[in-house]
C-alpha angles and dihedrals in degrees: 000000000000117000122256091257093058092044086056091051092051092045092052092049092050097045091050096046095149092054091044091051091049094051094043091049092049094050091044091055091054093047091046094050095049093042093049092053093047093045092051092048094045099045098036098045092044092049094045092051091050092049092048092054095043093050094050087226121211115262094200135014123204116199108208140169109252104321114188134221093264090057091049090052091052090052091053089056093062106111094225092052114088096181138356129190133181126225135177129198137185137173122240134165125256123200107236094172135359107306091351116116131186133187118269120189112215123197123195119222123194097210122002090197093057108042108147106171126048090009120217113225118212113239119211098174130032120201111238093011105074091147093059092087097227090165088073093065119152128168111261124255130183113333091008133108137195115211129223106247098234090069090066092063098041124093123251099352097106135023111285114264095009115175141187107282094031121122124242118210109220133185120208127216091266091052096255115144122228132182118218126184118227113235101178144291136288135191118236107186091184094056129081121262119252088232089059099043099033092229137087126240134206143176129235139170121258094260090060091040091059091050088055092055101269129125131240091247135090126259093177132042118196119206138200113189129221120232147090120317090260090054091051087065096039108104093192092055092047091048091051091052091047091051091049089052091048091053090052092050092049091050087057088060101261127121119238105208098184142357114212122192113178122202106286116254094015132106123225115281092014087129086072090072094043089056091048092051090047089054098044098044097070090041090054092048090048091052089050092049093050091050088052091054090049091052091051093049094045095049092043090053091046093051091048091049094050101039092118091050088054089051091052092049090051091046091058094047105281114153126219093244091053091052092047092051091049095054093041085053088061089053089050089055088053089051096049092048090049092050091050088058102036102046098057090040090053092054093049098043098038091047092051092046092049091049091049094049092041088062089065095054097034097248128130109214124196105272098205110037133136114175118208093242090058091050091051092049091050092048091051093047095043098047109025099041096055092042092051091046092052097042098085098048091043092049092050094044094048090051095068113119124234092249092052091046098052097040101043138053103230148356107301093005094119095064094048094046098047118091128208092267093055092048089050092053091048090053091058110087117230097025110117131197118253117235122256091257090067094236119163096243127075115261111251094194089085092065092044095052092049 
């Protein structure tokens, strides 16, 4: 059976349900805000780092005018270059409805079986497009195309209900029409999502690329640099290698229009999540701070309201530490109830937010994930913060004496109610208070209750 003290705690919480609900909701908001930020940072950054490594993402991209295979081979012989690969892209139009055409970005790949930089991952199931037939994937040959998976979930970038084996009607830049057969879908983590760009993308071999108006040359050279792990993350070192490569290409007679070196170890548009975390972090801390103030005010009001009850407990032998533990126990109940609400809500909301934002950068994040470090942070925030916030008002309230409790109406009320004459009388030794019944003899109850 629970002790009388804990039955009192439960009774107070139940009788003051509105106040309990208000405090629990406030603490839950703080826990939820902090937990959501930490969950987004933990899951998203971990997933992005894993994708970056798995895709063997390019560390530098050189945009050139029609480099040939011999130039690419000379680039590969540079000692600081670990790997180099050529790509070519062009924009065509795809008919998404009768007489309605949208942009389709086509990238040419030399050998789909031997892609070494910005790897394309085969996709055998596409969420939201089960009828596409992704399980029938084959690498494209002449007059065939494999689509980037994000296009299948975007609106109005491809014909409705398109499937593997269907034909796409394309229009080249010189208004020639071409028919390409769809052979499947791939995932390109280093490309932009169709939801972000508003256009689909696909991959073809160079025979098909030429039929679409392209040339059997490279307009982009992707680089991976050689060096120690620290150099792999050194943007200045990577830039120096890229510039050396650009000089070599220009000496071969080709124009290098631009050298692009992204931040090492980061996927494109990853800054979007950094900005989101930067925005949400102070909001989460503010929510936590406000919940702390509400806890302080609530507990202070509770201690003021129950000052006479505290006096009675002390009169029958209650110690200050027992009273403190009892009221802090009420705060702990608030915390546990808040955690029960905030933790599941964090998983649902943060998972949905990550999935929504992932659609813009072409990344599928785990929908239901709760890392241990996030749980520990939420436990610390949800339990320690309210207890620390309540400690001072509980300590002060539990310090009231029996005499103060039975003669006054609240914590600190005695000092505000006493005038200068009363304080003068109290300063004179030997002068006792009269009891409330106005009898002529001093009240001895004061000495007993002490």
